[in-house]
C-alpha positions, 0 to 999 in steps of 0.5 A, spaced: 668 446 563 662 451 564 662 456 569 655 455 572 654 452 579 647 451 578 643 450 572 635 448 572 632 447 565 624 447 565 623 444 572 616 442 574 614 439 581 607 436 581 604 433 587 597 429 587 592 432 592 587 427 594 580 430 593 576 426 598 577 425 606 580 418 607 581 415 614 586 410 613 592 407 609 588 401 608 582 405 605 587 409 600 590 402 598 583 399 596 580 405 593 587 406 589 586 398 586 579 399 584 581 406 581 576 410 585 582 414 588 580 422 586 586 426 586 588 433 583 594 435 580 598 441 584 604 444 581 609 447 586 613 449 580 612 450 573 617 450 568 623 453 572 629 455 568 635 459 571 642 459 572 647 461 577 654 462 576 660 460 581 661 465 586 654 468 585 649 470 591 642 469 589 636 470 593 629 467 592 623 471 593 616 470 593 610 470 598 608 464 602 606 458 597 610 461 591 615 454 591 621 457 594 622 452 599 620 446 594 625 449 589 631 449 594 629 442 596 630 440 588 637 443 588 639 440 594 636 433 591 631 432 597 626 432 592 626 429 585 623 434 580 617 431 576 620 433 569 626 437 567 633 437 569 637 440 575 645 440 574 650 442 580 657 442 580 661 441 587 659 439 594 652 442 597 651 444 604 644 444 605 641 448 611 633 447 609 629 444 614 630 446 621 632 440 625 633 435 619 638 430 620 637 431 627 635 426 632 631 430 638 632 424 643 639 424 642 644 430 646 647 435 642 654 432 642 651 425 639 647 429 634 653 433 631 657 426 630 650 424 627 649 430 622 656 430 620 656 423 618 649 425 614 653 430 611 659 426 609 664 427 614 668 422 617 668 421 625 675 423 625 674 429 621 668 431 626 672 430 632 678 434 629 673 440 628 668 439 634 671 444 638 670 449 632 663 447 631 661 448 639 665 455 639 661 457 633 654 455 636 656 457 643 653 451 646 658 449 651 654 448 657 648 444 653 652 439 650 649 433 653 642 435 653 637 432 649 636 436 643 628 436 644 630 441 650 633 446 645 630 452 643 629 452 635 634 458 635 639 453 639 638 447 634 639 452 628 646 454 631 648 447 631 646 446 624 649 452 621 655 451 625 656 443 622 654 445 615 659 451 614 665 448 618 668 446 611 667 451 606 662 448 601 662 449 593 654 451 594 651 453 600 643 453 600 640 457 606 632 457 607 630 462 612 635 459 617 638 466 618 631 468 621 632 464 627 635 465 633 638 472 636 640 478 632 647 477 635 648 470 632 644 472 625 650 477 624 655 472 626 652 467 621 652 473 616 659 474 617 661 467 616 657 467 609 660 473 607 667 470 608 665 464 604 662 468 598 669 471 598 672 464 597 667 463 591 662 459 595 656 460 591 650 461 595 642 461 594 638 463 599 631 464 601 629 470 607 623 474 609 628 479 610 628 483 604 634 487 606 638 481 607 637 479 600 638 486 598 645 487 601 647 480 601 645 477 594 648 479 587 642 477 583 635 474 585 629 470 582 621 472 584 617 466 584 609 466 584 605 460 584 610 456 582 612 460 576 619 464 575 616 471 573 622 475 574 630 475 575 635 480 575 639 484 579 637 483 587 635 490 588 631 491 582 627 484 584 627 486 591 623 493 588 619 489 584 617 484 590 615 490 594 611 493 589 607 486 588 600 484 591 
């Protein structure tokens, strides 16, 4: 069996953007049926090919709009690429969108079971791991409070704690380490480092260049949906810092 965890082959993601203002769904359908709907193609990703080996820690760099989050979503299976192929080996734990898989009207307790089910865990498994999840998230006093009353940092704590309660084969992290207080960020980093020691493959996006430089073994630089550089993390961080 090949040693790769993630293999991306000539992947593009194309979105149709409307060129005109449309006031309702009805108007859009009528225009589409009449062939009057004017759209233009937007390439969020263009012909991306890369490989991440098992146990590697890869960082994705690029300015806003470069395609970083879109790339992570295609790897996680949230988005299906327009063209190309993505192959992954092993169980994926995606930490991509803050609050994804949560119902803000439900309590934290209820959301732990809901999110666990979405990640494929049984109710009994979550019951057995429940104390461990809330201990790591440090939300003991707020378990029965609806999530709509939580701060973004507290929601991030719960999401991270559930997704990492079992060591995944591939962990996908999109800016979640930038949410919350410094102490909890360090706690998350320590858990990720433990996973890395156990051969979990990690792919992450972070605005913190120092985080990419110190945690990642390799990095990829995106610009306007294209992969323009890849290599050792320190080298790619330097290229990114010196780019305009």
